[in-house]
N, C-alpha and C positions, 0 to 999 in steps of 0.2 A: 715738608721736603721740597727742595728746590730742584726743579728739573729744566732742562733746556731740550728744545725740539728743533732739529734742523732739516731742511731738504734744500735742493737747488731750485734756483729762481725758474719760472716759465709756468705760465697759467695752464698750458696743456700737459704740464709734467704732473703725474699722479701723487708723486711725493709732495709736491708744492700743495696740491688740493688737500691731501690729508693733513699736512703740517697747520695749513690755514685754518683749519676747523678745530684744532686742539687749543685748550686754554692753558696759559703759562707762556713762558719766555720762548721766543721763536727767532732763529737765525736762517735766513734764506741766503744760501751761498751763491756767489759768482761761478759762472760755468768757465772758469780758467784757473789753471794751476796757481798763478801768482795771486790772483784775486782771492781765491778762498783761503790761500795759506795767510794772507795779511788779514782777512776777516776774523779766522780762528786765532790768530795771535793777539788780535785786539780785544779778544774775550775776557771777562772777569773770570776768577777762578772759584766762585762760590757755589758752584752747582753739586748737588749730590749725585746726580745722574744725568748722563746726555743720551737721548735717543736720536740717532741720525737715520734719514731716510733717503734712499735713491731709487732709481728703477732700473730694471732689467727686462728688456724687451723680449727675453726668452721664458720668462715666468708666466704661467697661466693659473690664475685662481689660487696662487699660494705665495709664500714668501721664502726669502733665504736670509738666514742670520749669520752675519760675519763675525768670526772670532779673532781675527787678527789683520793686520796692514803690513804690507812691506814696501818701503820707499827707499830708494838710493841704497838698496842693499841692507837695510836695516829692518828686521822683523819686529814689530810690536804686538803683543797680545793684550786682550781686554781682560779687566777683572770684574767685569759686570756679571751678576749673578745669572748666567745663562740658564741654570737648572730651574729657577723659580720663573723665568720668562717661559721657558718651555712648558711649564705646567699651566700657565694662564693661557698660552697659545693652544694647547690640548684641549682645555676645558671649553674654549671658544669654537673648537672645531676647525681651526685654521690649519691648511696643509702647509707644511714646512720641511725645510732642510736646514742643516747646520754646516756651514762650511769652514774648512781650516785652510783654504787655498784663497789667498789674497787675489782680488781683482787686478786689473792693470791700468786703469784710467782715473778719471777724476774722483770716483767714490773712494778708491783705495787711498789717494793722495789726502783727501778730506779726512778720512778715518784715521790716517797716520798722525797728522797734524793734531787732530783732536785727541788721539790718545796719548800723545806726548804731553798735552795740557792737563787731561784727567783720564786715568786708566778706566773709570767706572763709566765707560762709553760703550754703546752696542750699535753697530750699523745693521739696518735691516732693508734688504732690496725687496721692492714690491713690484708687481707687474706694471707695464705701461697701461695706456688707456685701452689698448686693444686686449690685453689679458686680465684686465680688472673687471669685476662685476660689483653692483651696489651691495650685495651681501658681504663680501670680503672687506669693502671699505668700511662698512659698519662695524665689522668685527675688529678692524685694525683701530678704530676710534675707541672701542671698548677696551682694547688691549692695553692702551696708554693711558 
């Protein structure tokens, strides 16, 4: 199975730190709307699944799974198997919520552009450095 793991650039970004530790294909996105769109559009199409990670400063020791993105008034939903992902998350004891309300910044734009290329994509928000603990980081590494 060919998976792609993405995060945003920045050494002090927990999503960057997580994805850096994973085996497999990785894409570190530019922190700009035009840059990330260009990077996503230049990707190949041969991935079975895409796991995208971004940070949410309001999260503490838990994650949020995004099910859709809304960009320029167009709503796009994932076809990723969220039910199976939920089972894995529960088995690992990770606190989580599932959101059907798109965010409004770079994460949403990245998710939108990726979903337009591959609907079998999931975006997972994780805590920033302040809200992350080593146990959660290890569980996230096991999750994917």
